[in-house]
N, C-alpha and C positions, 0 to 999 in steps of 0.2 A: 649721354649716349648719342651717337649719330643717327639721324633720321634717314631712312632709305627714300630716295626720290624715284618716282616712276618715270621711266624713259619713253613711255608710249601712252597714247590716249586710251582711256578705259572703255571705249566704245568703238564699234565698227563705223567707218564712214563709207559712203558710197562715192566712188570717183569714176569719171569718164576715163576709159582706157587711153584716149588720146592725151590725157593729161599725165600719164605714167610713162617714163622712159626707162626701158629694161637696161640693166648694166651689162648684159651680154645678149647676144642674139641666139635664138634657137635655130639651128640649121635643119634642113630637110632631113639629114640623116638621123638627127636626134628624134624626129617625129616617127621614125620607124621602130624605135625601141619599145619594148612592152610597157614600160613605166608610162610613157607618154600616151600610149593607146589606153591604158587603164584610166589615166586621169581624164582623157577626152570622153570616154564612155561614162565615167562617173558623173561628169558635169552634165552630159546629155540626159542622163537618167534622174538624177536627184539635185542638180544644180552645184554651185560652188560651196563645198563644205568648210574648207579652210580658207580664211581670207588671205589676200595678198598682203605682204608686209612692205610698206613704202616709207620713204624718208623725204621730207619737204626740201625742195631745192631753195637754198638761201637766196640765190639771185633771180629766181623766177617764181614769184608768188602764184600759188594755185597749180604749180607743177611738182611732180614727185619722182623720185628715183625708186625703181623696184629693187628692194633688198632681198626678198625671198618670194618664190613662187613663179619663176620664169617659165616653167612647163605649163602651170596653170594659166598664166597670162597668154602664152601662145595658143593653148587650147581654146580659151575664151575668144580670142581673135579669130581662130579658125571656125568656130561655131557662129561667128557673126554677132557676138555680144558687144555692146558698146560701153558697158560700165561694169563695175565689180565692187564687192565689199572689200574694204581694206582695213588694216590697222596701221596707224601712222606712228613711226618712231619720232620722238621729239629731239630737238637739239641737245637737250640735257642727256640723252643717251650717250652721245659721243663724248661729251664733257665729263660725265661721270666715270667713264672707263679711264680716261686720262688722269683725272683727279686722284684715283686710287693709285696711280703710278707716280704721281707727283710732277707730272709733265703737262704740257699744253697740247690741246687737240690740233691735229693738222687738218686742213680743210679738204683734203683729198682722201678718197677711199683707196685702199690697196688690197690686193690678194694676200691672204695670210696662209703661209704654209703650216703654221702651227694650229690653226683652226681647221675645221672639217674641209674637205676638198671643195674648192670653188667658193669658200666663204670670203666675205669682204670685211675688212676691219679698218678703223681710222688709226693711223699711226700717230704717236705722240712724240713731241719734240721737247728738248730742254729750253727752247727759246722762249 
């Protein structure tokens, strides 16, 4: 029977926000939506409840791409925070998805129309 491999670390890690690169920018108009205001208010009152999800940059040790939590990241920055709890996806996460399809993992992330809106995926190639 095949063993399932974990694609992320089983613990939270604390990272400096300057070491995290968002994959998309939150514009001022997004900061006016109710969802952002609720996140901002929640972080002010109780702190960050859901960690950011990050992916290590292969070519830049100690640097991460932000996979999930762009509104939380923007709110933390607006509140003057300098670090945040994160869950780090490992490189096996990308490779495991492609192994299931019998293809090789692409080194670039792309937007996936099949996934939820705004989701990012790693395309697989036959090469």
